[in-house]
N, C-alpha and C positions, 0 to 999 in steps of 0.2 A: 228438779231432777238432777241438773248439772251445776256444779260449782267450779269456777275457774280460778286458778291461782297464778299470780304473777311470779316471775322469776325471783328466786331467793338470792339477793345481792349481798347478803351478810354471811351466809354459811352454806351448809350442805343440805341436800334433800335425800332422805332414805325412804324406801318402801318395804313393808313387812307383810308376811303371809298371815294366814288365819291364826289368831292368837289363842282362841278357845280357852280362856281362863288361865293361861300359863304366864302369869305376871312375872314370876321369877326368871323365866327364860327370856322374856323381853328385856328385863333390866340387865341381865347378863350380856345380851346382844348389844345393847346400847353402850354399856361400859366398854365392851371390846372395841368399839369404833370411836370411843371418846366423844360420844354424842353431847352436844352443848345446847340445852333447851333455849338459851337466850338467842342463839343464832341459827341452829339447825332446825329442820322440820322433819316430822315422821308421818308418812302416809300409810294407811292400812287398807287392805282389800276386803275387810269385813270379817264377820264371825269372831267378834271379840269375846263372846260368851259361850257357855255350855261345854261340858266334858272336862272342865277344870274347876277346882275349888275356888280360885280367885277371880271368878267371872265378874262379880260386882266391881271389884277394883279395876278390872280391864275395861268394863263399860264406862266407868267414870273418867277414863282417859280422854273421852271426847270433850270434856270441859277444859282441857289443858290447851293453851294457845298454840303450842307447838305440835299438836297431834290432830290429824285429819283422816277420818275413815269414811268408807262407803258402807252402805247397809248390806249385811249378809243375810242368807236364808235363816240363820239361827236367830238373828234379831227379829226377822219377820215371824218366825215360829213363836217366839216369846210374845210378840205383840198380839198375835191372834189368840194365843192361849190365855193371856191375861184379859183380853176382850171378852172371850167366850166363857171363861171361868173354869174352875176346877170341876171335873166330872165330864167336861166336853171332850169331843174327839180331838180338838185342837190341843187341849191340855195333855191328853194321852200321847199325842204325837210328839209334843215337846219333851215330855218325861222320857219317852223312848229314845230320844235323840240327845240326851245329855242335860236336860233341864233340872235334874234332881237337886242340884246345888241350891236351888231357890228355897228349899226347906230350911236351910241354915241361915240364909240371908234374910228370909222373911218375904212373903208375897207382897205385903204392903210397901216395904222399902223398895223391892224390885220394881213394882209398878210405878212408884214415884220417880225413880231414877230413869227408867226406860222412857217414860213419857217426856221427861226433860231432855233425854239424849236423842230421841228420834229426829228432831229438827237439825241436829248436827250430823246426821247420817243420810246424806243424799244417795241416790242410786248411782251417781257417776261424779267423778272429779277429773279435772284436766290441769296439768302442771306445765308451765312454760319453763324450758330449760335450754339455755344457750341458743335461743332463737328457734328451738324445736318444741314439740308438744308430746307429752305422755299422758295417756288416759288411764283411768282406773274404774273398773266395775268389779263386782264380786265374782260373777260366774262366766258370763259370755257377752261379748260386745256385739253390736250389729255389724253387718258387713261394711257399712260406711259410717264412720264416726259422725258425719254431718247429720245423721238421723238419730243421734243418741237421745234427743229430747222427745222423740216420738216412738222410740223403741218399746217393745213389750216389756213392762217391768218384771214380769215373771221370768222371762228369758235372761234378763240382766242379773237376776238374783239366783236363779235355779238352773239355767241352761248348761248343757254339756255336749251338745251336738258337735261342735267344732273339734273338741279334743277326742271324742269317740271316733270321729272320721279321720283323725290325724290331718286335718285340713291346714295346709301351709299357705293358703291364700292370705296375703296381708290385708288387714283392715284398712280400707281407703280413708283418706282425709285425716290421718293421724300418723305420727312417726312410730309410736309404740303404744301398746296397751298392756297393763298388768292386771292379772286376775288371780283368784284363789279358788276356793270351793272344791275342786277335784284334787285329791291327794296324789302327788307325784313323788317318786323316790328321790329325785333331785330336780332342781329348777329346770323347766323344759320350755323351749321356744318353738312355736309353730308360726311361720311367717313372721309377723311383728307382734305376736301375742305371747307374753311371758307368763307362764304358770308357776307360782311360787309357794303353793300350799304344800309343805313337806310334812304335814301331819304332826305338828308339835305335841299335841296331847298324847299321842301314842308313841312317837319316835324320839321325843326330846329334841328334835331339830326344828328350830324356828328360823326360817330364811329371812335375812335382812340384807337388802341390796341398795347401794347408792344409785340414785336414778341415772346419773351420767353413764354408768356401766351398761344400761339398757339401750343406749344409743350408739354404741360402738359397732 
Protein backbone atom coordinates (compact mmCIF):
# COMPACT_ATOMS: atom_id res chain seq x y z
CA UNK A 1 0.00 0.00 0.00
CA UNK A 2 2.85 2.43 0.86
CA UNK A 3 6.06 3.06 -1.07
CA UNK A 4 8.75 5.17 0.61
CA UNK A 5 11.29 7.25 -1.31
CA UNK A 6 14.70 8.31 -0.07
CA UNK A 7 15.75 11.94 -0.41
CA UNK A 8 16.72 13.05 -3.90
CA UNK A 9 20.36 14.05 -3.57
CA UNK A 10 20.85 14.75 -7.29
CA UNK A 11 17.98 17.07 -8.23
CA UNK A 12 14.56 18.41 -7.39
CA UNK A 13 11.23 16.76 -6.55
CA UNK A 14 7.92 18.03 -7.90
CA UNK A 15 4.34 17.00 -7.27
CA UNK A 16 1.55 17.41 -9.83
CA UNK A 17 -2.23 17.35 -9.54
CA UNK A 18 -4.72 15.12 -11.35
CA UNK A 19 -3.54 14.98 -14.98
CA UNK A 20 -6.67 13.44 -16.55
CA UNK A 21 -5.18 12.81 -19.98
CA UNK A 22 -3.77 16.33 -20.37
CA UNK A 23 -0.37 15.18 -21.55
CA UNK A 24 0.41 18.45 -23.33
CA UNK A 25 -0.29 20.50 -20.19
CA UNK A 26 2.07 18.30 -18.23
CA UNK A 27 4.82 18.71 -20.80
CA UNK A 28 4.33 22.48 -20.78
CA UNK A 29 4.57 22.53 -17.00
CA UNK A 30 7.74 20.46 -16.96
CA UNK A 31 9.35 22.66 -19.59
CA UNK A 32 8.46 25.75 -17.56
CA UNK A 33 10.49 24.50 -14.60
CA UNK A 34 13.30 23.06 -16.76
CA UNK A 35 12.59 19.57 -15.46
CA UNK A 36 15.55 17.21 -15.88
CA UNK A 37 14.47 13.53 -16.02
CA UNK A 38 18.00 12.33 -15.30
CA UNK A 39 18.07 14.16 -11.96
CA UNK A 40 14.59 15.35 -10.98
CA UNK A 41 11.56 13.32 -9.88
CA UNK A 42 7.87 13.91 -10.48
CA UNK A 43 5.19 12.62 -8.11
CA UNK A 44 1.50 12.59 -9.04
CA UNK A 45 -1.56 12.36 -6.79
CA UNK A 46 -3.37 10.03 -9.23
CA UNK A 47 -6.13 10.22 -11.85
CA UNK A 48 -3.77 10.02 -14.78
CA UNK A 49 -6.60 8.94 -17.06
CA UNK A 50 -10.12 9.89 -18.23
CA UNK A 51 -11.65 13.15 -19.48
CA UNK A 52 -8.67 13.70 -21.76
CA UNK A 53 -7.77 12.24 -25.15
CA UNK A 54 -4.14 11.47 -24.19
CA UNK A 55 -5.08 9.24 -21.26
CA UNK A 56 -3.12 6.23 -22.48
CA UNK A 57 0.04 8.32 -22.89
CA UNK A 58 -0.43 9.64 -19.37
CA UNK A 59 -0.94 6.17 -17.93
CA UNK A 60 2.26 4.98 -19.59
CA UNK A 61 4.22 7.58 -17.63
CA UNK A 62 4.23 5.14 -14.71
CA UNK A 63 6.90 3.15 -16.53
CA UNK A 64 9.30 6.10 -16.57
CA UNK A 65 12.00 5.94 -13.85
CA UNK A 66 11.47 9.60 -12.91
CA UNK A 67 7.66 9.40 -12.53
CA UNK A 68 5.90 8.14 -9.39
CA UNK A 69 2.12 8.22 -8.92
CA UNK A 70 -0.47 6.96 -6.47
CA UNK A 71 -3.69 5.28 -7.56
CA UNK A 72 -6.68 7.52 -8.17
CA UNK A 73 -10.38 6.73 -8.26
CA UNK A 74 -10.33 6.87 -12.07
CA UNK A 75 -7.71 4.14 -12.25
CA UNK A 76 -9.91 2.17 -9.85
CA UNK A 77 -13.01 2.78 -11.99
CA UNK A 78 -11.14 1.60 -15.08
CA UNK A 79 -9.87 -1.50 -13.29
CA UNK A 80 -13.37 -2.46 -12.13
CA UNK A 81 -14.93 -1.70 -15.53
CA UNK A 82 -12.40 -3.84 -17.40
CA UNK A 83 -12.85 -6.62 -14.85
CA UNK A 84 -16.64 -6.65 -15.08
CA UNK A 85 -16.76 -6.02 -18.84
CA UNK A 86 -18.79 -3.94 -21.25
CA UNK A 87 -22.47 -3.79 -20.39
CA UNK A 88 -21.80 -3.90 -16.64
CA UNK A 89 -22.77 -1.15 -14.21
CA UNK A 90 -19.05 -0.57 -13.56
CA UNK A 91 -18.53 -0.01 -17.28
CA UNK A 92 -21.42 2.46 -17.42
CA UNK A 93 -19.99 4.35 -14.43
CA UNK A 94 -16.59 4.59 -16.11
CA UNK A 95 -18.09 5.85 -19.38
CA UNK A 96 -20.15 8.44 -17.51
CA UNK A 97 -17.01 9.71 -15.80
CA UNK A 98 -14.75 10.21 -18.79
CA UNK A 99 -13.75 6.73 -19.91
CA UNK A 100 -14.97 7.19 -23.49
CA UNK A 101 -11.43 7.75 -24.75
CA UNK A 102 -10.89 3.98 -24.55
CA UNK A 103 -12.90 3.53 -27.76
CA UNK A 104 -10.04 5.09 -29.73
CA UNK A 105 -7.21 3.50 -27.77
CA UNK A 106 -8.83 0.07 -27.85
CA UNK A 107 -10.12 -1.96 -24.92
CA UNK A 108 -7.49 -4.67 -25.39
CA UNK A 109 -4.59 -2.22 -25.36
CA UNK A 110 -6.02 -0.37 -22.36
CA UNK A 111 -6.43 -3.62 -20.45
CA UNK A 112 -2.84 -4.63 -21.19
CA UNK A 113 -1.36 -1.30 -20.14
CA UNK A 114 -3.52 -0.92 -17.03
CA UNK A 115 -2.68 -4.41 -15.78
CA UNK A 116 1.01 -3.61 -16.16
CA UNK A 117 0.58 -0.15 -14.61
CA UNK A 118 -1.35 -1.06 -11.45
CA UNK A 119 1.68 -2.47 -9.57
CA UNK A 120 3.28 0.96 -10.09
CA UNK A 121 0.27 2.72 -8.53
CA UNK A 122 0.25 2.15 -4.76
CA UNK A 123 -2.36 3.79 -2.56
CA UNK A 124 0.25 5.95 -0.80
CA UNK A 125 3.78 7.24 -1.17
CA UNK A 126 6.12 8.99 1.23
CA UNK A 127 9.01 11.23 0.21
CA UNK A 128 11.99 12.16 2.39
CA UNK A 129 12.93 15.84 1.94
CA UNK A 130 15.64 17.62 3.93
CA UNK A 131 15.09 15.43 6.98
CA UNK A 132 11.30 15.80 6.78
CA UNK A 133 8.55 13.70 5.18
CA UNK A 134 5.78 14.41 2.68
CA UNK A 135 2.99 11.89 2.07
CA UNK A 136 0.82 11.43 -1.02
CA UNK A 137 -2.60 9.84 -1.37
CA UNK A 138 -5.23 10.53 -4.00
CA UNK A 139 -8.17 11.72 -1.93
CA UNK A 140 -8.02 11.68 1.88
CA UNK A 141 -5.33 10.62 4.36
CA UNK A 142 -6.01 9.06 7.77
CA UNK A 143 -5.85 11.34 10.81
CA UNK A 144 -2.54 9.72 11.76
CA UNK A 145 -0.07 8.86 8.98
CA UNK A 146 1.34 6.01 11.09
CA UNK A 147 -1.92 4.18 10.27
CA UNK A 148 -1.58 4.62 6.51
CA UNK A 149 -1.05 0.93 5.85
CA UNK A 150 -4.23 -0.08 7.70
CA UNK A 151 -6.35 2.84 6.45
CA UNK A 152 -9.55 2.20 4.50
CA UNK A 153 -8.49 1.99 0.82
CA UNK A 154 -11.80 3.48 -0.32
CA UNK A 155 -11.24 6.57 1.85
CA UNK A 156 -7.71 7.00 0.49
CA UNK A 157 -9.02 6.90 -3.09
CA UNK A 158 -12.53 8.44 -2.79
CA UNK A 159 -12.79 10.34 0.52
CA UNK A 160 -13.80 14.00 0.79
CA UNK A 161 -14.88 14.42 4.43
CA UNK A 162 -11.91 16.55 5.49
CA UNK A 163 -12.29 19.16 2.76
CA UNK A 164 -16.09 19.23 3.06
CA UNK A 165 -15.71 20.06 6.76
CA UNK A 166 -12.89 22.52 6.13
CA UNK A 167 -10.96 20.53 8.74
CA UNK A 168 -7.65 22.24 9.53
CA UNK A 169 -6.46 19.60 12.00
CA UNK A 170 -2.98 18.52 10.87
CA UNK A 171 -2.45 14.88 9.99
CA UNK A 172 -0.27 13.47 12.78
CA UNK A 173 3.00 11.66 12.13
CA UNK A 174 3.89 13.43 8.87
CA UNK A 175 5.08 16.92 7.97
CA UNK A 176 2.79 17.42 4.97
CA UNK A 177 0.36 15.44 2.82
CA UNK A 178 -0.53 16.18 -0.81
CA UNK A 179 -3.85 15.10 -2.33
CA UNK A 180 -5.94 15.64 -5.45
CA UNK A 181 -9.44 14.31 -6.26
CA UNK A 182 -11.45 17.38 -5.23
CA UNK A 183 -11.20 20.28 -7.67
CA UNK A 184 -10.20 23.59 -6.10
CA UNK A 185 -9.99 26.96 -7.81
CA UNK A 186 -6.41 27.35 -6.62
CA UNK A 187 -4.16 25.17 -4.43
CA UNK A 188 -5.64 24.97 -0.93
CA UNK A 189 -4.04 24.03 2.39
CA UNK A 190 -6.01 22.76 5.39
CA UNK A 191 -3.73 22.08 8.33
CA UNK A 192 -0.82 20.26 6.70
CA UNK A 193 -2.88 18.78 3.85
CA UNK A 194 -2.36 20.40 0.44
CA UNK A 195 -5.11 20.09 -2.21
CA UNK A 196 -3.68 20.58 -5.71
CA UNK A 197 -6.30 19.36 -8.20
CA UNK A 198 -7.14 22.52 -10.13
CA UNK A 199 -9.27 20.73 -12.73
CA UNK A 200 -6.81 20.64 -15.62
CA UNK A 201 -9.25 18.89 -17.98
CA UNK A 202 -11.77 21.73 -17.63
CA UNK A 203 -9.69 24.77 -16.69
CA UNK A 204 -6.40 24.16 -18.50
CA UNK A 205 -4.60 24.73 -15.17
CA UNK A 206 -2.42 21.85 -14.06
CA UNK A 207 -0.76 22.55 -10.74
CA UNK A 208 2.93 21.64 -10.42
CA UNK A 209 4.70 22.37 -7.13
CA UNK A 210 8.24 21.77 -5.95
CA UNK A 211 7.96 19.67 -2.81
CA UNK A 212 10.23 21.95 -0.76
CA UNK A 213 7.61 24.69 -1.08
CA UNK A 214 5.13 22.49 0.81
CA UNK A 215 7.34 22.55 3.90
CA UNK A 216 7.74 26.30 4.28
